[in-house]
C-alpha positions in Angstrom: -41.2 -27.1 50.1 -41.8 -28.6 53.6 -43.3 -31.7 52.0 -40.2 -32.1 49.8 -38.0 -31.9 52.9 -39.9 -34.4 55.0 -41.2 -36.9 52.4 -38.4 -39.6 52.7 -37.3 -39.4 56.3 -38.6 -42.8 57.2 -36.6 -44.7 54.5 -33.9 -45.6 57.1 -36.6 -47.3 59.1 -38.9 -48.8 56.5 -39.1 -48.9 52.7 -42.5 -50.4 52.2 -45.2 -47.8 51.9 -42.8 -45.1 53.0 -45.1 -42.3 51.7 -47.9 -43.5 54.0 -45.6 -44.0 56.9 -44.0 -40.6 56.5 -47.3 -38.8 56.2 -48.8 -40.5 59.2 -45.9 -39.6 61.4 -46.0 -35.9 60.6 -49.7 -35.5 60.2 -50.3 -34.0 63.7 -47.5 -31.5 63.2 -48.0 -30.2 59.6 -50.8 -28.9 57.5 -53.2 -31.4 55.9 -51.9 -30.3 52.5 -48.3 -31.2 53.4 -49.2 -34.6 54.8 -51.4 -35.4 51.8 -48.6 -34.5 49.4 -46.1 -36.7 51.3 -48.6 -39.6 51.3 -49.3 -39.6 47.6 -45.8 -38.9 46.3 -45.1 -42.6 46.7 -47.6 -43.5 44.1 -47.0 -40.6 41.7 -43.3 -41.4 41.4 -44.1 -44.4 39.2 -46.2 -42.5 36.7 -44.8 -39.9 34.3 -46.3 -36.4 33.9 -45.1 -34.7 30.8 -46.8 -31.5 31.7 -44.1 -30.9 34.4 -41.3 -32.7 32.6 -41.4 -35.7 34.9 -40.4 -38.9 33.2 -40.1 -42.4 34.7 -36.7 -42.3 36.4 -33.9 -44.4 34.9 -33.0 -45.1 38.6 -36.3 -46.9 39.0 -35.6 -49.0 36.0 -32.3 -50.0 37.6 -33.9 -50.7 41.0 -37.2 -52.3 40.0 -36.5 -53.6 36.4 -37.9 -52.6 33.0 -41.0 -54.7 33.4 -42.0 -53.5 36.8 -45.7 -52.8 37.3 -46.8 -51.0 40.6 -49.1 -52.9 42.8 -52.9 -52.3 42.3 -53.2 -50.2 45.5 -50.4 -47.9 44.2 -52.1 -47.5 40.9 -55.4 -46.7 42.7 -53.6 -44.1 44.8 -52.2 -42.6 41.7 -55.6 -42.4 40.0 -57.1 -40.8 43.1 -54.3 -38.3 43.4 -54.5 -37.3 39.8 -58.1 -36.0 40.5 -57.2 -34.2 43.8 -56.9 -30.5 44.2 -53.4 -31.0 45.8 -52.1 -33.2 43.0 -49.5 -30.8 41.9 -48.1 -30.4 45.5 -47.4 -34.1 45.6 -46.2 -34.2 42.0 -43.6 -31.5 42.8 -42.1 -33.8 45.4 -41.4 -36.3 42.6 -40.0 -33.6 40.3 -37.6 -32.1 42.8 -36.7 -35.4 44.5 -34.7 -36.4 41.5 -32.2 -33.6 42.0 -30.9 -35.2 45.2 -29.8 -38.2 43.1 -27.8 -36.3 40.6 -24.1 -37.3 40.6 -22.0 -34.8 42.5 -25.1 -33.0 44.0 -24.3 -31.6 47.4 -27.4 -31.9 49.5 -27.6 -29.9 52.7 -30.5 -29.3 55.2 -29.0 -26.1 56.5 -30.7 -23.7 54.1 -34.1 -25.2 55.0 -33.9 -25.4 58.8 -35.8 -22.1 59.2 -38.6 -23.4 57.0 -38.9 -26.6 59.0 -38.8 -24.6 62.2 -41.6 -22.3 61.2 -43.9 -24.9 59.6 -43.4 -28.0 61.7 -45.6 -27.7 64.9 -43.3 -28.8 67.7 -45.5 -29.9 70.7 -44.4 -28.3 73.9 -44.1 -31.7 75.5 -41.8 -32.8 72.7 -42.4 -35.4 70.0 -43.4 -38.6 71.6 -44.9 -37.1 74.7 -47.8 -35.0 73.3 -50.5 -37.6 73.4 -50.9 -37.6 69.6 -52.0 -40.8 67.8 -48.3 -41.1 66.6 -46.5 -40.3 69.8 -45.5 -43.9 70.3 -43.8 -43.9 66.9 -41.7 -40.9 67.9 -40.8 -42.4 71.2 -39.6 -45.6 69.4 -37.5 -43.5 67.1 -36.0 -41.5 69.9 -35.4 -44.6 72.2 -35.2 -47.7 70.0 -33.6 -49.8 72.7 -35.9 -48.8 75.6 -36.6 -52.1 77.4 -39.9 -50.8 79.0 
């Protein structure tokens, strides 16, 4: 559930490879399983999985076109993910993500704040000041116009 909540948060910053960006940013603060699921959802979303009722979304046909073929690195990531023990964790992101795009759906973070609070390791120094490999990303997000 945490992976579903966090997987697309970078889309306002960057669209290209958003799964990899999202996973990298949260990696120091969530379980390896959560970051892995976030990373690979980007590739899995382009490939149907009838076993869970996931078909290629009509939304993607409208966005990318009928003849769209994912880049080779995305296909390779999909093939790697299909064989991984956490495949279904990542696949569930693609399954449940579609509900947020249903017309009239009311999406609220409020029911999930507790889950994020219990599962997202907040550094005592605060995001961006904990010396993690991604601290500079968080500082940039918090202070995008910092002239220093």
